[in-house]
N, C-alpha and C positions, 0 to 999 in steps of 0.2 A: 156765426162766429165759431161755434163749435165745429162746424163743417170745414171751415177754413183751417182751423187748427189741425183737424184730423188729416186734411189733404196735405198740409205742410209737413206733418209728421210722417205720412206715407211717402212723400217725396224724399224725405231725408233718410228713410230706411236703407236704400242701397248704399249710400255714402257711409252711414253708421255701421252697416253690415261689413262693408269693405274694411273700415278701420278696425273693427272687432276681429275680423279674420286675419288681418295683417298683424295685429297685436298678439293674437293667439299663436300665429305661425312664428312670430319673433320670439315669443316666450318659449314655445316648444323647441325651437332651434337652440336657444340659449340653454335650456334645461338639458337637452340632448348633448350639447357640446360639453356642458359641465359634467354630466355623467360619464361621457367618453373620456374626458380629461382625468377624472378620478380613477377610472378603470386603467387608463394608461399609466398613471402614477403607481397604482398597485402592481401592475404587471412589471413595471421597471424595478420596483422594490423586490418582488419575487425573483426576478431574473438575477438581481444583484445578490440576493441571499443564496440562490442556487450556485452562483459563481463562487462566492466565498466558501460555501460548503465543499464544492469541488476542489478548490485550491487547498483547503485544509486536508481533504482526503488524499490529494496528490502529495502534499508535504509529508503526511503520515506514512504513505506508502514508500516514499523516498527514504525516510528515516528508517523504516523497517528493513528495506533492502540494504541500506548501508550497514545496519546492525548485523544483519544476517551474513553479509559479506565478511565482516570482521570476525564473526563467529566461525565461519567456514575456514577463514585463514588460520585462526587459532587452532581449530581442530586438525587442519592439515599439518601444522607444525607439530602438534602432539602425535599425530600418526607417524610422521617422519621420525620423530624421536623414538617412538615405540619400535619402529622397524629397526632402527640403528641398535637399540638395546637388544632386540631379539637376535640380530646378526652377531653382536658381541658375545652373547650367551652361547650361541651355536658354535662360534669359533673357539671359545674357551672349552666348551664341552668336547669338541673334536680334538683340541690340543690335549685336554686332560685324558681323553680316551687313548690317544696315541702315546702319550707319556706313560700311562698305566700299562699299555701293551708293551712298550719298550722296557719298562721296569720289570714286568713279569718275565720278559724274555731274558733280561740280564740275570734275574733271580734263578731262572731255569738253568742258565749256563753255569752260574755259580754253584748251584746244587749238584749239577753233573760233575763239575770239576772237583767239588768236595768229595763226591762219591769215588771218583777215580783216584784221588789222593789218599783217601782214608785207607784203602787196602794196602797202599805202599808203606804206610807208617808202621 
């Protein structure tokens, strides 16, 4: 009886082994698929975070560029106004110098005429 039981057990080993192998393979495939899915989810989240960060950096750079453009425009207006003021000062200085020169010339003429008139008196 023991021998029959052992023979029957030995005969069932290939079938049991096949079931065990299939079960282990199925379990391994499911475990691998689950790990792969988890990695895929993490990679997607990382990619989304990188995308958001890049979008924020781009937005920040656009804002900086716009602010700098406005500042450049303001500085250009200030430069143009300063140039205009310098030109006005230069023109007034030239006009003042030529006016002083004309006044000095008139004074010189008046002094000479006064000298020539004084002896006649």
